Legacy VTK file of the C-alpha trace (Angstrom):
# vtk DataFile Version 3.0
C-alpha trace
ASCII
DATASET POLYDATA
POINTS 396 float
-114.477 -62.017 -39.143
-114.483 -63.126 -42.771
-113.581 -59.570 -43.849
-110.623 -59.568 -41.447
-109.439 -62.888 -42.865
-109.543 -61.481 -46.399
-107.618 -58.378 -45.310
-105.016 -60.508 -43.527
-104.671 -62.706 -46.611
-104.157 -59.669 -48.865
-101.572 -58.212 -46.460
-99.658 -61.501 -46.345
-99.626 -62.136 -50.089
-99.689 -58.572 -51.457
-96.408 -58.825 -53.398
-97.342 -62.193 -54.922
-100.645 -60.730 -56.105
-98.825 -57.673 -57.508
-96.274 -59.948 -59.223
-99.027 -61.967 -60.929
-100.790 -58.781 -62.055
-97.518 -57.386 -63.438
-96.841 -60.564 -65.416
-100.346 -60.371 -66.898
-99.923 -56.645 -67.661
-96.543 -56.984 -69.372
-97.651 -60.206 -71.048
-100.422 -58.238 -72.755
-98.246 -55.132 -73.291
-95.465 -57.099 -74.994
-97.775 -59.485 -76.866
-96.456 -62.370 -74.788
-92.781 -61.823 -75.645
-91.836 -61.306 -71.980
-92.718 -64.972 -71.391
-90.517 -66.250 -74.229
-87.799 -68.709 -73.105
-84.990 -66.400 -74.266
-86.342 -63.464 -72.243
-86.862 -65.592 -69.111
-83.233 -66.738 -69.383
-82.149 -63.107 -69.823
-84.176 -62.137 -66.746
-82.144 -64.611 -64.681
-78.707 -63.607 -65.977
-79.349 -59.847 -65.896
-80.739 -59.880 -62.351
-78.502 -62.523 -60.762
-76.558 -59.836 -58.891
-79.822 -58.495 -57.424
-80.788 -61.903 -56.007
-77.328 -62.338 -54.448
-76.922 -58.825 -53.025
-80.529 -58.559 -51.813
-80.141 -61.782 -49.824
-77.146 -60.316 -48.002
-78.801 -56.916 -47.637
-81.740 -58.581 -45.879
-79.487 -59.570 -42.964
-78.350 -55.948 -42.588
-81.934 -54.675 -42.708
-83.108 -57.261 -40.169
-80.727 -55.797 -37.558
-82.811 -52.618 -37.369
-83.444 -51.236 -40.837
-79.698 -50.800 -41.512
-78.357 -50.829 -45.074
-75.028 -51.133 -46.900
-74.448 -48.378 -49.461
-71.017 -49.673 -50.478
-71.974 -52.953 -52.162
-72.007 -51.558 -55.707
-68.503 -50.146 -55.292
-67.297 -53.357 -53.615
-68.689 -55.380 -56.544
-66.685 -53.171 -58.918
-63.505 -53.254 -56.803
-63.532 -57.032 -56.300
-64.280 -57.564 -60.002
-61.401 -55.246 -60.920
-58.981 -57.203 -58.709
-60.101 -60.505 -60.209
-59.776 -59.273 -63.801
-56.311 -57.798 -63.209
-55.124 -61.010 -61.515
-56.389 -63.266 -64.320
-55.414 -61.058 -67.287
-52.446 -58.901 -66.279
-50.847 -61.202 -63.677
-51.777 -64.480 -65.456
-52.985 -65.984 -62.175
-55.000 -69.226 -62.276
-58.746 -68.496 -62.149
-59.210 -70.614 -58.983
-56.617 -68.525 -57.141
-58.297 -65.368 -58.475
-61.703 -66.570 -57.203
-60.270 -67.259 -53.742
-58.566 -63.850 -53.734
-61.842 -62.122 -54.643
-63.737 -63.899 -51.866
-61.024 -63.005 -49.333
-60.925 -59.345 -50.383
-64.723 -59.007 -50.344
-65.034 -60.652 -46.930
-62.212 -58.519 -45.465
-63.921 -55.361 -46.730
-67.183 -56.465 -45.131
-65.369 -57.334 -41.889
-63.570 -53.964 -41.873
-66.843 -52.082 -42.203
-68.548 -54.456 -39.786
-65.930 -53.697 -37.123
-66.670 -49.941 -37.136
-70.415 -50.577 -37.183
-70.571 -53.362 -34.582
-67.858 -52.488 -32.082
-67.251 -48.733 -32.460
-70.952 -48.119 -33.174
-70.485 -45.685 -36.027
-73.815 -45.495 -37.936
-73.916 -47.972 -40.865
-75.034 -45.195 -43.214
-71.803 -43.228 -42.583
-69.442 -46.218 -42.697
-70.878 -47.659 -45.906
-71.195 -44.226 -47.550
-67.467 -43.781 -46.962
-66.930 -47.275 -48.382
-69.009 -46.458 -51.451
-66.749 -43.489 -52.258
-63.451 -45.147 -51.281
-63.885 -48.433 -53.154
-65.192 -46.706 -56.259
-61.984 -44.654 -56.278
-59.840 -47.739 -55.642
-61.556 -49.512 -58.558
-60.381 -46.709 -60.854
-56.867 -46.985 -59.444
-56.684 -50.773 -59.883
-57.998 -50.591 -63.455
-56.113 -47.371 -64.217
-59.382 -46.004 -65.584
-59.374 -48.609 -68.376
-61.462 -51.638 -69.344
-59.876 -55.046 -68.767
-61.331 -57.759 -71.000
-61.633 -61.309 -69.630
-63.023 -62.906 -72.797
-60.043 -65.255 -72.940
-60.729 -66.510 -69.390
-63.386 -68.845 -70.793
-63.554 -71.270 -67.845
-64.173 -68.470 -65.355
-66.668 -66.728 -67.643
-68.672 -69.893 -68.277
-68.527 -70.945 -64.618
-70.186 -67.712 -63.504
-72.698 -67.481 -66.336
-71.231 -65.079 -68.861
-70.212 -67.089 -71.925
-72.021 -68.689 -74.832
-71.562 -72.072 -73.130
-72.774 -70.873 -69.731
-75.457 -73.579 -69.483
-75.416 -76.979 -67.795
-74.635 -79.529 -70.573
-77.542 -81.708 -71.710
-77.377 -85.451 -71.114
-78.767 -86.047 -74.631
-76.970 -84.250 -77.452
-79.033 -82.417 -80.091
-82.331 -83.164 -78.319
-85.240 -80.843 -79.285
-85.707 -79.996 -75.601
-83.113 -79.875 -72.790
-83.517 -83.177 -70.933
-81.127 -82.230 -68.106
-83.311 -79.258 -67.272
-86.432 -81.427 -67.207
-84.763 -83.974 -64.919
-83.512 -81.307 -62.482
-86.902 -79.583 -62.515
-88.706 -82.873 -61.905
-86.450 -83.823 -58.987
-86.852 -80.337 -57.493
-90.624 -80.633 -57.753
-90.648 -84.039 -56.059
-88.427 -82.814 -53.203
-90.576 -79.703 -52.732
-93.839 -81.680 -52.709
-92.407 -84.238 -50.272
-91.344 -81.508 -47.822
-94.676 -79.693 -48.093
-96.747 -82.850 -47.640
-94.715 -83.775 -44.527
-95.368 -80.292 -43.075
-99.036 -80.547 -44.010
-99.413 -83.901 -42.215
-97.780 -82.407 -39.106
-100.302 -79.552 -39.156
-103.201 -81.973 -39.521
-101.956 -83.953 -36.495
-101.832 -80.735 -34.472
-105.437 -80.011 -35.529
-104.809 -76.747 -37.329
-107.770 -74.869 -38.761
-109.108 -76.233 -42.039
-108.861 -72.771 -43.624
-105.076 -72.723 -42.961
-104.664 -76.170 -44.515
-106.652 -75.118 -47.608
-104.432 -72.036 -48.031
-101.303 -74.205 -47.695
-102.592 -76.616 -50.348
-103.429 -73.723 -52.687
-99.962 -72.217 -52.156
-98.315 -75.604 -52.722
-100.271 -76.079 -55.957
-99.378 -72.602 -57.230
-95.667 -73.004 -56.498
-95.680 -76.464 -58.122
-97.185 -74.965 -61.285
-94.533 -72.229 -61.248
-91.748 -74.831 -60.959
-93.215 -76.836 -63.852
-93.677 -73.759 -66.050
-90.214 -72.398 -65.235
-88.608 -75.773 -65.992
-90.344 -76.144 -69.350
-89.503 -72.574 -70.386
-85.787 -73.050 -69.636
-85.774 -76.488 -71.278
-87.157 -74.964 -74.481
-84.259 -72.483 -74.580
-80.765 -73.742 -73.716
-81.417 -75.317 -70.352
-80.138 -74.269 -66.929
-77.834 -71.202 -66.887
-74.803 -71.780 -64.633
-75.497 -68.485 -62.873
-78.854 -69.897 -61.745
-76.970 -72.562 -59.776
-75.127 -69.848 -57.829
-78.348 -67.941 -57.223
-80.209 -71.054 -56.016
-77.289 -72.002 -53.768
-77.384 -68.568 -52.107
-81.186 -68.676 -51.734
-81.264 -72.183 -50.206
-78.371 -71.562 -47.784
-79.646 -68.217 -46.526
-83.285 -69.289 -46.387
-82.180 -72.129 -44.105
-79.889 -69.808 -42.110
-82.603 -67.248 -41.384
-85.417 -69.690 -40.633
-83.784 -72.748 -39.057
-80.703 -71.641 -37.123
-79.995 -69.887 -33.843
-77.978 -67.216 -35.651
-80.932 -66.516 -37.916
-83.217 -66.015 -34.923
-80.652 -63.602 -33.455
-81.032 -61.295 -36.466
-84.779 -61.052 -35.940
-84.315 -60.586 -32.195
-81.835 -57.714 -32.631
-84.140 -56.000 -35.109
-87.145 -56.480 -32.848
-85.567 -55.140 -29.650
-81.792 -54.863 -29.345
-81.769 -53.983 -25.639
-83.918 -56.980 -24.698
-81.781 -59.210 -26.932
-78.594 -58.036 -25.200
-80.137 -58.597 -21.772
-81.021 -62.165 -22.781
-77.297 -62.901 -23.205
-76.927 -62.587 -26.992
-73.806 -60.789 -28.244
-75.465 -58.210 -30.520
-72.078 -56.876 -31.667
-71.318 -60.243 -33.282
-74.687 -60.202 -35.050
-73.949 -56.797 -36.602
-70.402 -57.855 -37.482
-71.554 -61.052 -39.198
-74.227 -59.189 -41.200
-71.686 -56.823 -42.773
-68.856 -59.340 -43.159
-71.331 -61.608 -44.940
-72.437 -58.704 -47.127
-68.847 -58.303 -48.299
-68.630 -62.032 -49.055
-71.785 -61.944 -51.192
-70.649 -58.706 -52.882
-67.557 -60.647 -53.999
-69.766 -63.352 -55.533
-71.879 -60.661 -57.236
-68.645 -59.136 -58.562
-67.683 -62.444 -60.179
-71.127 -62.819 -61.721
-70.977 -59.235 -63.038
-67.581 -59.409 -64.744
-68.420 -62.854 -66.138
-71.646 -61.565 -67.713
-69.927 -58.476 -69.116
-66.721 -60.450 -69.955
-64.751 -57.446 -68.692
-64.114 -55.193 -65.711
-64.778 -51.450 -65.861
-64.584 -48.634 -63.277
-68.302 -47.941 -63.788
-69.600 -51.427 -62.980
-71.829 -51.811 -59.946
-73.394 -48.358 -60.057
-76.827 -48.348 -58.354
-76.490 -52.039 -57.441
-77.016 -51.130 -53.794
-80.288 -49.408 -54.673
-81.535 -52.466 -56.568
-80.698 -54.704 -53.598
-82.305 -52.380 -51.035
-85.366 -51.935 -53.247
-85.795 -55.701 -53.673
-85.700 -56.166 -49.876
-88.300 -53.514 -49.062
-90.555 -54.446 -51.967
-90.273 -58.079 -50.846
-91.679 -57.309 -47.398
-88.627 -56.457 -45.282
-89.550 -53.825 -42.695
-87.849 -50.445 -42.712
-87.704 -50.789 -38.910
-85.919 -54.175 -38.963
-86.861 -57.537 -37.486
-89.226 -58.498 -40.325
-88.424 -60.048 -43.692
-87.720 -63.400 -45.355
-85.437 -64.662 -48.107
-88.403 -65.900 -50.251
-89.980 -62.453 -49.879
-86.769 -60.768 -51.014
-86.589 -63.069 -54.055
-90.167 -62.115 -54.961
-89.143 -58.457 -54.661
-86.104 -59.037 -56.887
-88.197 -60.894 -59.489
-90.758 -58.085 -59.421
-88.020 -55.486 -60.037
-86.568 -57.625 -62.818
-89.951 -58.033 -64.538
-90.555 -54.284 -64.363
-87.144 -53.643 -65.976
-87.546 -56.292 -68.672
-91.204 -55.485 -69.382
-90.602 -51.764 -69.791
-87.514 -52.383 -71.933
-89.487 -54.678 -74.261
-92.231 -52.044 -74.450
-89.660 -49.405 -75.426
-90.118 -47.261 -72.298
-87.400 -44.630 -71.840
-84.702 -45.437 -69.238
-85.515 -42.298 -67.271
-89.171 -43.270 -66.952
-88.082 -46.747 -65.850
-86.240 -45.155 -62.917
-89.322 -43.097 -62.063
-91.496 -46.232 -61.988
-88.972 -48.189 -59.871
-88.732 -45.298 -57.414
-92.512 -45.104 -57.178
-92.842 -48.847 -56.589
-90.240 -48.699 -53.799
-91.945 -45.745 -52.106
-95.358 -47.442 -52.253
-93.885 -50.645 -50.749
-92.321 -48.759 -47.823
-95.498 -46.690 -47.252
-97.482 -49.945 -47.190
-95.102 -51.344 -44.555
-95.303 -48.179 -42.414
-99.112 -48.014 -42.590
-99.373 -51.682 -41.519
-97.107 -50.980 -38.537
-99.466 -48.148 -37.539
-102.498 -50.446 -37.797
-103.849 -48.713 -40.888
-103.161 -45.115 -39.821
-101.417 -43.011 -42.476
-100.650 -40.124 -40.104
-98.686 -40.843 -36.907
-100.246 -39.803 -33.604
-96.875 -38.575 -32.284
LINES 1 397
396 0 1 2 3 4 5 6 7 8 9 10 11 12 13 14 15 16 17 18 19 20 21 22 23 24 25 26 27 28 29 30 31 32 33 34 35 36 37 38 39 40 41 42 43 44 45 46 47 48 49 50 51 52 53 54 55 56 57 58 59 60 61 62 63 64 65 66 67 68 69 70 71 72 73 74 75 76 77 78 79 80 81 82 83 84 85 86 87 88 89 90 91 92 93 94 95 96 97 98 99 100 101 102 103 104 105 106 107 108 109 110 111 112 113 114 115 116 117 118 119 120 121 122 123 124 125 126 127 128 129 130 131 132 133 134 135 136 137 138 139 140 141 142 143 144 145 146 147 148 149 150 151 152 153 154 155 156 157 158 159 160 161 162 163 164 165 166 167 168 169 170 171 172 173 174 175 176 177 178 179 180 181 182 183 184 185 186 187 188 189 190 191 192 193 194 195 196 197 198 199 200 201 202 203 204 205 206 207 208 209 210 211 212 213 214 215 216 217 218 219 220 221 222 223 224 225 226 227 228 229 230 231 232 233 234 235 236 237 238 239 240 241 242 243 244 245 246 247 248 249 250 251 252 253 254 255 256 257 258 259 260 261 262 263 264 265 266 267 268 269 270 271 272 273 274 275 276 277 278 279 280 281 282 283 284 285 286 287 288 289 290 291 292 293 294 295 296 297 298 299 300 301 302 303 304 305 306 307 308 309 310 311 312 313 314 315 316 317 318 319 320 321 322 323 324 325 326 327 328 329 330 331 332 333 334 335 336 337 338 339 340 341 342 343 344 345 346 347 348 349 350 351 352 353 354 355 356 357 358 359 360 361 362 363 364 365 366 367 368 369 370 371 372 373 374 375 376 377 378 379 380 381 382 383 384 385 386 387 388 389 390 391 392 393 394 395
């Protein structure tokens, strides 16, 4: 029995264990430079699009292992429209932001219609979208780069400028006080919520071993929050792009775990026929997943052009692969119906640490792709083997 408990624990927290081991490995390999405040801040800004897109991609995967191959091209297309509106048409940045959200959502809804109601396979629809919107990006930009450096408010708002950090409440302080305050409040809120849940479990007479694991997890996450807060406070504070990322994580974590719609995604991925027979409109679930993906692709497009302070026809290449990889590495099942937003974030962080760690160690870009591909394959194999109860070869 004890052996089974250990195995179950390892299965449940595999990616967290791998993440800790990777941090230790790259910490040694880079002589600790990967943990420097500047590099942690870079990790956030460079991988913000992965966090955003992977959260949306999770909803698509939950519906039955479906994916969206067009998100990279949509990111580029939406970013191109926004840059042209702000620079060439001199449109106010607020109007440009609204236009980008509308365009992204309409693209997602268009693709969602063919997938949900006409039942064309998502792979085909989004593959067509990947090609079409990449071509349209070139047309909108006329094959040129459009600089948005002068759109300082937009750039800073979405985390791309030199002033893309939340202002400190104390000027010229040796450490960012605003960051410490926000981190402290976040820690208090988290601990309050966890303690309330823990007391509920104790009233329901849960096993002591489960309570001990919850306390250990709560302690570990609290230490991570403290460490993360101090590291950012020692640099420039809270990047504005982190606010967008946290907003997406909180909203979609609540959506998937505490709403009826969220439960519908898991139900459709688990057994679509049974879900339909229970009275749930599965077409609407598919439609929402892809319309929402377009909405989040628009946000990722804003974050991308703000960080690059320009729009180019090549932006967004392989973004879909990073998002899909983060989902599967973070525990989403290739068969659908399984996966969580926190798991996806762990997967995205793991991918980001691999990228940053190998870059700091001077590993060639081609070898970085080989490693990322290998990590993704291992994660999916792990998921498949678990679904077969430990059997590598299928009986069928």
